[in-house]
C-alpha positions in Angstrom: 12.7 9.2 -4.1 10.9 10.5 -7.1 7.8 9.3 -9.0 10.0 7.9 -12.0 12.3 5.8 -9.8 9.4 4.3 -7.8 7.6 3.4 -10.8 10.6 1.8 -12.4 10.9 -0.4 -9.3 7.3 -1.1 -9.0 6.8 -1.9 -13.1 9.5 -4.7 -12.3 7.4 -6.2 -9.9 4.1 -6.1 -11.6 5.2 -7.4 -14.9 7.7 -9.9 -13.3 5.1 -12.5 -12.3 1.7 -13.6 -13.1 -0.1 -16.5 -11.2 -3.5 -17.6 -12.2 -5.5 -20.7 -11.1 -9.2 -21.3 -10.9 -9.3 -20.1 -7.4 -6.1 -17.6 -7.0 -4.6 -14.6 -9.1 -1.5 -13.1 -7.9 0.7 -10.1 -9.1 -1.8 -8.2 -11.2 -1.1 -5.3 -8.8 2.1 -4.3 -7.2 3.3 -1.9 -4.7 6.5 -0.2 -3.5 7.2 1.6 -0.3 10.0 3.5 0.9 10.7 3.8 4.6 12.1 6.5 6.7 15.6 4.9 6.6 15.1 5.1 2.6 15.0 1.1 2.5 12.6 0.0 -0.4 10.2 -2.8 0.2 7.7 -4.4 -2.7 4.7 -6.4 -2.7 2.0 -8.0 -5.0 -1.7 -8.5 -4.4 -3.3 -11.9 -4.0 -6.9 -12.6 -4.9 -8.6 -15.6 -3.7 -12.1 -16.7 -4.1 -12.2 -16.7 -0.4 -11.3 -14.0 2.2 -7.8 -14.9 2.6 -6.1 -12.7 0.0 -4.0 -9.5 0.7 -3.4 -6.3 -1.2 -0.2 -5.1 -2.6 0.2 -2.4 0.1 0.1 -4.9 2.7 2.4 -7.6 1.3 5.0 -4.9 0.9 4.4 -3.8 4.5 4.7 -7.3 5.7 8.0 -7.4 4.2 9.1 -4.2 5.7 8.0 -5.5 9.3 9.8 -8.7 8.7 12.8 -6.2 8.6 12.1 -4.7 11.8 10.8 -1.3 10.3 7.4 0.1 10.7 7.6 3.9 9.5 6.8 4.4 5.8 7.4 7.8 3.8 6.1 7.0 0.4 3.8 4.3 -1.5 2.9 3.8 -4.9 0.6 1.0 -6.3 0.2 0.0 -9.9 -1.8 -2.3 -11.7 -0.9 -4.2 -14.9 -3.7 -2.6 -16.7 -1.4 0.8 -16.3 -3.6 2.3 -13.6 -2.3 3.9 -10.3 -4.4 2.6 -7.3 -5.0 4.4 -4.0 -5.1 2.3 -0.9 -8.0 0.6 0.4 -9.5 1.1 4.1 -7.8 -2.4 5.3 -4.3 -1.0 3.9 -4.7 2.4 5.6 -5.6 1.0 8.7 -2.8 -1.4 8.9 -0.6 1.3 8.1 -1.7 3.6 10.5 -1.8 0.8 13.5 1.8 0.0 12.9 3.2 3.3 13.6 1.7 6.6 14.5 4.1 8.5 12.3 2.6 6.8 9.2 -0.1 9.5 9.5 2.3 11.3 7.3 2.7 8.6 4.7 2.2 10.0 1.4 0.4 7.9 -1.3 0.6 8.5 -4.8 -2.9 9.1 -6.4 -1.6 10.3 -9.7 1.7 11.0 -11.1 2.0 14.6 -9.8 -0.1 14.2 -6.6 0.2 12.6 -3.3 -2.2 12.3 -0.1 -1.2 11.5 3.3 -2.9 8.9 5.1 -5.2 11.2 7.0 -6.3 12.8 3.9 -7.3 9.5 2.8 -8.7 8.2 5.8 -11.3 10.9 6.9 -13.1 9.2 9.5 -11.3 7.3 12.1 -13.1 4.6 14.3 -10.7 5.0 17.1 -11.4 8.9 17.5 -14.2 8.7 19.8 -14.1 12.4 20.0 -15.1 13.1 16.6 -18.0 10.5 16.7 -21.5 11.2 17.2 -23.8 9.2 19.4 -27.0 8.0 18.1 
């Protein structure tokens, strides 16, 4: 699925809802992911005054897992502010751990460029062979 189609889908999510209270904001960032079976899942971020919130990528991944899928081909994440967002470390870690093939997942970092999970996650805490002892 190309960038324009993914953008059309994710824009519907990011502009469809806006929830704000004095302690929680939800929906300012949305993500769309495409699985190896070409199924589409979306999610929105939830930001809280405590550490219980979640990113849009993880929200979409949880929907995917709920439907017994784990392998992701592509992810696009945008903000209501018009920016394309790269994934954070927690999102990369979740995506890596749920399926080893997700090392090939392509993340849009601009309209015309994607990077795979390995390119974004340059150091892996599980790869002891590449770590240095103190």
